[in-house]
Steps between C-alpha positions, in 0.01 A plus 500: 500500500868436572827695471801353330864613472663371185880520480710398199863458403566782243525280186217486236452129530450545873301821506252440214338187647469678835329792329253274330410363847478859632259599226279198558488563879412862439220404270359281773478809726811442712747769597840429358839670538794412273864528611773472239737720291372840396545417133185291532293766666284581199426135434419433861270803539327394173368195693324723746738425778688741716873518454802537718843488336809324642739694705761693292769249578325223304279719270690445169419397152559127433649602162784670680609196705825452308592863568405477867688166552781516236705240691243235419594510131860440585423170672628201295207255538129513468473343847716771656282757330183331639636489855601867465142592401350302779711665758502864371164540320277270694646460849652842484161660458346305792556759778368795295212291377418403857515856619270606219244236592517607868456865411193430280345270764520778754221682308348219302336214680552220252314170534786337303828575327537348156854468355662336204735204562820694523390800709705445816374794707247272670765277648549710817118501547461129443788424745338718771191455711185410302279741696710792386445462130211443247475174306770468227413341167768435241420468131705245305576693184739240356573129528460367857861494647414303818729221593350147524589139547346455152689771307850577408662823625334807348725645236641169381206460262502123559176302472328396823517152637312332790663152467722397794803567293372835380410610857848405610637716223270787588587491872874498436482768231281734697714473808829540319406775252327719751828530682748469213326736263302739719648471845652846472167643393326336791752644742456838342117488558548385858763779566260768377220362704717492809592860437130589510442301817326204326595136555665301223284330233382158623593339172638561154409853393325386177282254705435769757359722225235232441441349845507804733202689353157407633398408140701449181284520184668350196404653163456185294305174512630182668556337167777745421702453825691209629295286748635516862381253757622737772332816369386724790128554532571877476600462137207509261464516123266768374572473126672728254457874529425607141518848355167677495305506180637763269288800399514722195707260309571597134638200319795545257405487129642146472284358780292295254812299411473327840201308360631409156586141584860526598635404842552816700812504716549773757851582620562732798779585749266650760513836673845494662757281315407655162789739431673264260260350242782291366459266798171352390292718257771516237579125496129416484439728206801349325389142584158546348575739218358386169280236650168544315313302765590730784430865597730635771386787730785654703431741787805695621362642832647836398596697186558277200872517410544646156728215395238244594225683313722545188585128474160358581409185303196498276318262731560711820344792665653700796346753747599623843185355656180313425233422765521136584126457540462594128810325364540173690173343399636507141847363588603137443836506672692753708878551526583676826790558741268363781334787684257352742208719402528447127558124540192466722289716256598283201421175689168642616407506131659160415792643310807279502836657569865503402699653789853638503589685815799510737453823698334531845280198574413433127683166479260369770203620295636343193555175685134502615395547134693191394382301811136580421542375145362829367814608323869475443782641726790596281726523806676818390441868494653552158392216273602481135250535210518132417430402863192723511372398162523130590319555828220716352435248222495219758249684720279577198529155347463268801149491654626403846606856574160646397324228703696575820458878450122436464497299826666793684250741341224294652659511842568870479135559405399364837681780682436874506786679669359830593179341642707240679726756657202703617330194645826395686527851645135495617548157656818613674306789649226269626745254661753741652440489875442834669813452714711496182363823367710821534401720785 
């Protein structure tokens, strides 16, 4: 059996997929150590893994980020806020993360380190001598951000193009925007690395996150990612990582209504950007209120606001949470802000989508939904009720969306993420030359 060190950026969408991997590896008999913020200790230890918290300097609750970095909220543009987060939350944690990994490795002989895409503490290891570190495997928990001659710059949410004209556009855009939009962030990464005695990143920091690790395992199927003729061999698709089957589920008393012949529409704002239900849940309830052919299910990801519950339309039901493995098989369309996990889960069951997201990388996920033909990208994070209603009725009424979602479901069914990850790790152990193993 092997030993694995799993390190995760302290955000739920980053930690939870890594904990699912930890649990699977433990079940296979491997020894696993998890390294992330202490607020996730109980969840990590529930997988059967050991746990080492982050150093105090970076061991804080993600819900307190605005208090910890109040200056971010004073920045005038979303791009300025993004760059601030990249410099202070991700790059800024790099030295402490690296020190944490080194400290753990002093007493834990890991066969490989597994990290989520944005965990930067492995950069100093990856830029150093290969024989002085274990293998590093990155897990692609969101849309693949890798630059390519066939894709527009990540973040523009433009469709890919491999025509001569499209590739000329892509080359120019990638070269210009890396410097114009993120040159300062790149210099910040390189400055912090130099301070720790490491060389500068050999390429754009986003590309380095994908290309420097020994393996990069993307949590989706190829049909839900833009094709790249220059994709490195180290990047592999292992399929979506779905939530484990729920246990002890007690359905609400209205559960039978899901089978009464109406079209079931699920609306959710995910686990992080759910503080204001007026962004998506409220307009969706308004858009479909009174439609006798539709039953709307809203999940808030937290306590149901009293005002929302008090003004609930007759054809709507709202709860903080429902297990997707029970609910999604009964859903005909899903309205979402574009979280990668929920989008992949819906597509794995052939559920077409209406996506409205502008935070983090959600515009890129929404763009992939539209590109795949499995749904509609509303192109905004705060759509109006009429815009949502028109899109939902189009997705429900036009068979092409269901057909494309069904095709993605078939492709997804050919992949099993946890098994694929375990197999990739086993193969990596078999092919790692003895000279590259840590002393």
